[in-house]
C-alpha positions as CSV (number, residue, x, y, z in Angstrom):
1,M,1.6,-5.4,-3.3
2,D,0.4,-2.3,-5.2
3,I,3.2,-1.2,-7.6
4,T,1.3,1.6,-9.3
5,P,3.8,4.5,-9.9
6,A,3.1,7.6,-7.9
7,T,2.0,10.7,-9.7
8,T,3.1,14.1,-9.2
9,A,0.0,15.9,-10.4
10,G,-1.1,16.7,-6.8
11,P,-4.5,16.5,-5.2
12,P,-7.5,17.6,-7.3
13,P,-8.7,21.2,-6.7
14,P,-11.7,21.6,-4.4
15,P,-15.1,21.9,-6.1
16,G,-15.7,25.3,-7.6
17,K,-12.1,26.2,-7.7
18,E,-10.7,24.9,-11.0
19,R,-7.1,25.5,-11.9
20,P,-6.7,28.5,-14.3
21,S,-5.8,27.4,-17.9
22,A,-2.7,28.6,-19.7
23,A,-4.8,31.1,-21.6
24,T,-6.3,32.6,-18.4
25,R,-3.1,33.1,-16.4
26,P,-2.1,36.7,-16.0
27,G,1.4,36.2,-17.3
28,D,0.2,34.4,-20.4
29,R,-2.4,37.1,-21.1
30,I,0.2,39.8,-20.8
31,F,2.6,37.9,-23.0
32,L,-0.1,37.3,-25.6
33,A,-1.1,41.0,-25.6
34,L,2.5,42.1,-26.0
35,S,3.1,39.6,-28.8
36,R,0.0,40.6,-30.6
37,G,0.7,44.3,-30.1
38,S,4.2,43.9,-31.5
39,G,2.9,42.2,-34.7
40,L,0.2,45.0,-35.1
41,L,2.8,47.7,-34.5
42,L,5.0,46.3,-37.2
43,L,2.1,46.4,-39.6
44,V,1.3,50.0,-38.6
45,I,4.9,51.0,-39.2
46,M,4.9,49.4,-42.6
47,A,1.7,51.0,-43.5
48,A,2.9,54.4,-42.3
49,I,6.0,54.1,-44.4
50,A,4.0,53.2,-47.5
51,V,1.5,56.1,-47.0
52,F,4.4,58.6,-46.4
53,L,6.2,57.5,-49.5
54,T,3.1,57.4,-51.6
55,V,2.0,60.9,-50.6
56,R,5.4,62.5,-51.2
57,A,5.8,60.6,-54.5
58,T,2.5,61.7,-55.8
59,N,3.5,65.4,-55.3
60,A,6.7,64.9,-57.3
61,L,5.0,62.9,-60.1
62,S,2.4,65.6,-60.5
63,H,5.2,68.0,-61.5
64,N,7.2,65.7,-63.6
65,E,7.5,66.5,-67.3
66,G,9.1,63.2,-68.3
67,S,8.0,59.6,-68.1
68,F,8.9,58.4,-64.6
69,F,9.5,54.8,-65.8
70,T,11.3,55.4,-69.1
71,T,13.1,58.7,-69.0
72,F,17.0,58.4,-69.1
73,E,17.5,61.7,-67.1
74,W,17.4,62.9,-63.5
75,N,17.0,66.6,-63.4
76,A,14.4,67.0,-60.6
77,N,15.5,70.5,-59.6
78,A,14.9,72.0,-63.1
79,T,12.0,74.1,-64.0
80,P,10.0,72.2,-65.0
81,P,11.4,69.0,-63.4
82,V,12.2,66.0,-65.6
83,F,13.3,62.7,-64.1
84,G,12.9,59.0,-64.6
85,I,14.1,55.8,-63.0
86,A,15.0,53.7,-66.1
87,V,18.8,53.9,-65.5
88,L,18.4,53.5,-61.7
89,A,16.2,50.4,-62.0
90,F,18.5,48.8,-64.5
91,G,21.6,49.5,-62.4
92,T,20.0,48.3,-59.2
93,V,18.7,45.0,-60.6
94,V,21.8,44.2,-62.7
95,S,24.3,44.8,-60.0
96,S,22.2,42.8,-57.5
97,L,21.9,39.9,-59.9
98,I,25.7,40.0,-60.5
99,A,26.2,39.9,-56.7
100,M,23.8,36.9,-56.4
101,V,25.4,34.9,-59.2
102,I,28.8,35.4,-57.6
103,A,27.9,35.1,-53.8
104,V,25.4,32.4,-53.6
105,P,27.5,29.5,-55.0
106,V,30.5,30.6,-53.0
107,A,28.4,30.9,-49.8
108,I,26.8,27.5,-50.2
109,G,30.3,25.9,-50.7
110,V,31.7,27.7,-47.7
111,A,28.7,26.7,-45.6
112,L,29.0,23.0,-46.6
113,F,32.8,23.1,-45.9
114,I,32.3,24.5,-42.4
115,S,29.4,22.2,-41.6
116,H,30.5,18.9,-43.1
117,Y,34.1,18.9,-44.2
118,A,36.3,21.1,-42.0
119,P,37.6,19.7,-38.7
120,R,36.2,21.2,-35.6
121,R,39.4,23.2,-34.8
122,L,39.1,25.0,-38.1
123,A,35.4,25.2,-38.5
124,A,34.8,27.3,-35.4
125,P,37.3,30.0,-36.1
126,L,36.3,30.1,-39.8
127,A,32.6,30.5,-38.9
128,Y,33.5,33.3,-36.5
129,V,35.6,35.2,-39.1
130,I,32.8,35.0,-41.6
131,D,30.2,36.2,-39.1
132,L,32.5,39.0,-38.2
133,L,32.5,40.2,-41.8
134,A,28.8,40.9,-41.6
135,A,29.6,43.5,-38.9
136,V,31.9,45.6,-41.1
137,P,30.3,49.0,-41.9
138,S,29.3,49.5,-45.5
139,I,31.4,52.6,-45.7
140,V,34.5,50.5,-44.9
141,Y,33.7,48.2,-47.8
142,G,33.2,51.3,-50.0
143,L,36.6,52.7,-49.1
144,W,38.3,49.3,-49.7
145,G,36.5,48.9,-53.0
146,A,37.5,52.5,-54.2
147,L,41.1,52.3,-53.0
148,F,42.0,48.7,-53.5
149,L,39.4,46.8,-55.6
150,V,39.0,49.3,-58.5
151,P,42.8,49.7,-59.2
152,H,43.3,46.0,-59.3
153,L,40.4,45.0,-61.6
154,G,42.1,46.3,-64.8
155,G,43.8,42.9,-65.4
156,L,40.6,41.0,-65.0
157,Y,38.7,43.4,-67.2
158,S,41.3,43.1,-69.9
159,W,41.2,39.3,-69.7
160,M,37.4,39.3,-70.0
161,D,37.6,41.7,-72.9
162,D,40.1,39.3,-74.7
163,Y,38.0,36.2,-74.3
164,L,34.4,37.5,-73.9
165,G,34.5,41.0,-75.4
166,W,32.9,39.6,-78.6
167,T,29.6,39.4,-76.7
168,G,29.5,43.2,-76.2
169,I,28.5,42.7,-72.6
170,F,32.0,42.3,-71.3
171,A,33.8,44.7,-73.7
172,Y,36.4,46.8,-71.9
173,H,37.6,50.2,-73.3
174,D,40.1,51.0,-70.6
175,G,39.5,53.6,-67.9
176,A,38.8,53.2,-64.2
177,A,36.8,50.1,-63.3
178,R,34.0,52.0,-61.7
179,S,31.2,50.0,-63.4
180,L,28.2,48.0,-62.5
181,F,30.3,44.8,-62.7
182,T,32.6,46.2,-60.0
183,I,29.6,47.1,-57.9
184,G,28.3,43.5,-58.3
185,I,31.6,42.1,-57.1
186,L,31.6,44.4,-54.1
187,L,28.0,43.6,-53.2
188,A,28.9,39.9,-53.5
189,I,31.5,40.3,-50.9
190,M,29.2,42.2,-48.6
191,I,26.3,39.7,-48.8
192,L,28.5,36.6,-48.6
193,P,28.6,36.5,-44.8
194,I,24.8,36.7,-44.5
195,V,24.1,33.9,-47.0
196,T,26.9,31.8,-45.6
197,S,25.8,32.1,-41.9
198,V,22.2,31.3,-42.5
199,S,23.0,28.4,-44.9
200,R,25.5,26.9,-42.5
201,E,23.0,26.9,-39.7
202,V,20.4,25.3,-41.9
203,F,22.8,22.6,-43.1
204,L,23.7,21.8,-39.5
205,Q,20.1,21.0,-38.8
206,A,19.9,18.3,-41.4
207,P,18.7,15.0,-39.7
208,K,21.8,13.0,-38.6
209,M,19.9,9.8,-39.0
210,H,19.5,10.4,-42.7
211,E,23.2,11.1,-43.2
212,E,24.2,8.1,-41.2
213,A,21.7,5.9,-43.1
214,A,23.2,7.0,-46.4
215,L,26.7,6.4,-45.2
216,A,25.7,3.0,-44.0
217,L,24.4,2.2,-47.5
218,G,27.8,3.0,-49.0
219,A,27.2,6.6,-50.1
220,T,30.1,9.0,-50.4
221,R,30.3,12.2,-48.5
222,W,29.2,14.2,-51.6
223,E,26.3,11.8,-52.2
224,V,25.2,12.3,-48.6
225,I,25.2,16.0,-49.1
226,R,23.4,15.8,-52.4
227,M,20.7,13.4,-51.2
228,A,20.2,14.3,-47.5
229,V,21.6,17.8,-46.8
230,L,20.9,19.9,-49.8
231,P,17.2,18.9,-50.2
232,F,16.6,19.5,-46.5
233,G,18.3,22.9,-46.6
234,R,16.9,24.2,-49.9
235,S,14.3,26.4,-48.4
236,G,16.8,27.8,-46.0
237,V,19.2,28.6,-48.7
238,I,16.4,30.4,-50.7
239,S,15.6,32.4,-47.6
240,A,19.3,33.3,-47.0
241,S,19.7,34.3,-50.7
242,M,16.7,36.6,-50.3
243,L,18.2,38.2,-47.3
244,G,21.3,38.8,-49.2
245,L,19.5,40.2,-52.2
246,G,17.6,42.6,-49.9
247,R,20.8,44.1,-48.7
248,A,22.2,44.2,-52.2
249,L,19.2,46.1,-53.5
250,G,19.3,48.7,-50.8
251,E,23.1,49.1,-50.3
252,T,24.0,52.8,-50.3
253,M,27.3,54.0,-49.1
254,A,29.6,51.4,-50.7
255,V,27.9,51.8,-54.0
256,A,28.1,55.6,-53.8
257,T,31.8,55.5,-53.0
258,V,32.8,53.2,-55.9
259,L,30.4,53.9,-58.7
260,S,30.9,56.6,-61.3
261,P,27.2,57.7,-61.7
262,S,25.8,58.6,-65.1
263,F,22.3,58.3,-66.6
264,I,23.4,56.2,-69.5
265,I,22.8,52.5,-69.9
266,G,25.9,51.1,-71.6
267,T,26.0,48.0,-73.7
268,S,28.9,46.6,-71.6
269,L,28.8,45.9,-67.9
270,L,32.5,46.9,-67.7
271,D,31.9,50.5,-68.9
272,P,32.0,53.2,-66.1
273,G,28.6,54.7,-65.3
274,G,25.1,53.7,-64.3
275,G,23.4,54.2,-61.0
276,T,21.2,52.6,-58.4
277,F,18.2,53.8,-56.4
278,A,20.1,54.0,-53.1
279,Q,23.2,55.5,-54.5
280,N,21.2,58.3,-56.3
281,I,19.3,59.1,-53.1
282,A,22.5,59.4,-51.1
283,S,24.3,61.5,-53.7
284,S,21.5,63.8,-54.6
285,F,19.5,64.4,-51.5
286,K,21.6,67.2,-49.9
287,E,21.4,69.6,-52.9
288,S,17.8,68.8,-53.9
289,G,14.9,71.2,-53.5
290,E,11.4,70.4,-52.3
291,I,10.4,68.7,-55.6
292,G,13.8,67.1,-55.9
293,K,13.5,65.5,-52.5
294,D,10.0,64.2,-53.4
295,A,11.4,62.8,-56.6
296,L,14.0,60.9,-54.7
297,I,11.3,59.7,-52.3
298,A,9.3,58.5,-55.4
299,S,12.4,56.4,-56.4
300,G,12.6,55.1,-52.9
301,L,9.0,54.0,-53.1
302,V,9.9,52.0,-56.2
303,L,12.8,50.3,-54.2
304,F,10.4,49.7,-51.3
305,V,7.9,47.9,-53.6
306,L,10.7,46.0,-55.4
307,T,12.0,44.7,-52.1
308,L,8.5,43.6,-51.0
309,L,8.0,41.8,-54.3
310,V,11.3,40.0,-54.0
311,N,10.5,38.8,-50.5
312,G,6.9,37.8,-51.6
313,A,8.4,35.8,-54.4
314,A,10.7,34.0,-52.0
315,R,7.8,33.1,-49.8
316,M,5.9,31.8,-52.8
317,I,8.8,29.6,-53.9
318,I,9.2,28.1,-50.5
319,A,5.4,27.6,-50.1
320,R,5.1,25.7,-53.4
321,R,7.5,23.0,-52.1
322,K,5.2,20.8,-50.2
323,E,8.1,19.0,-48.5
324,Y,9.0,22.2,-46.6
325,S,5.4,23.2,-45.7
326,E,3.2,21.7,-43.1
């Protein structure tokens, strides 16, 4: 008896009438064209933004009487205009780094707790609440920071001055806590949901066979995480951190609501003052003249390039790890 299993491929097509391949079907051609067009459209939009920023920035820089990169002043509406981004670049980078130092370790810990420690009845609601924090508007964070966070940071600043004031970086001279360190704390709270959510999803994708094999060999829960979960999710954590850093670099309304802007770089991170690119654009755009607006656009161009460099560096870090690249 013939027991050859039946096939479902169907009868062969008649001679001269071959089946259309996947690449020649009308639906596939349309989908390919739409996908390719979407990618090209994105590149065109990015190029248009870069060209617009460059043209307007060139107009402002041609009238600037100061050094754009080293001047500690922003008086773009004067005659002649004098402006520079030294204070803005310092404030943007420092506040973002403070936010990353605070948020990333906490986010990784929360993500590991939700994915590997918390019971299911607790993990699901906790993950939902953290994801919900990402939907809170930045102006709400700014109002909370100005009305609640700033008045309650005096004690922390005094403690830091008592034990770390000798460094000069954490010296506190009283006054409102509207400083770059406060901005860093606020930005850390704002980027925490993003880093946590992406890291959690990456940790959940860790191969279960590796975890079970480590447990079978007598590894503890922490050893399983250290040897199987963290190495697998390292590239994802880097990507999540870069997403958070991108938001921290460009945050506008929350920073403008809390920070006391000044074009002075203080020796202490706890002193009021400083500024960021986004905060300065939001605060100064309305009363700026033509050259003043072009000057703000020039500072926006620097922020645009800075963001591209950060994302490019993240891609290079991931690409250099052969275990995460094909």
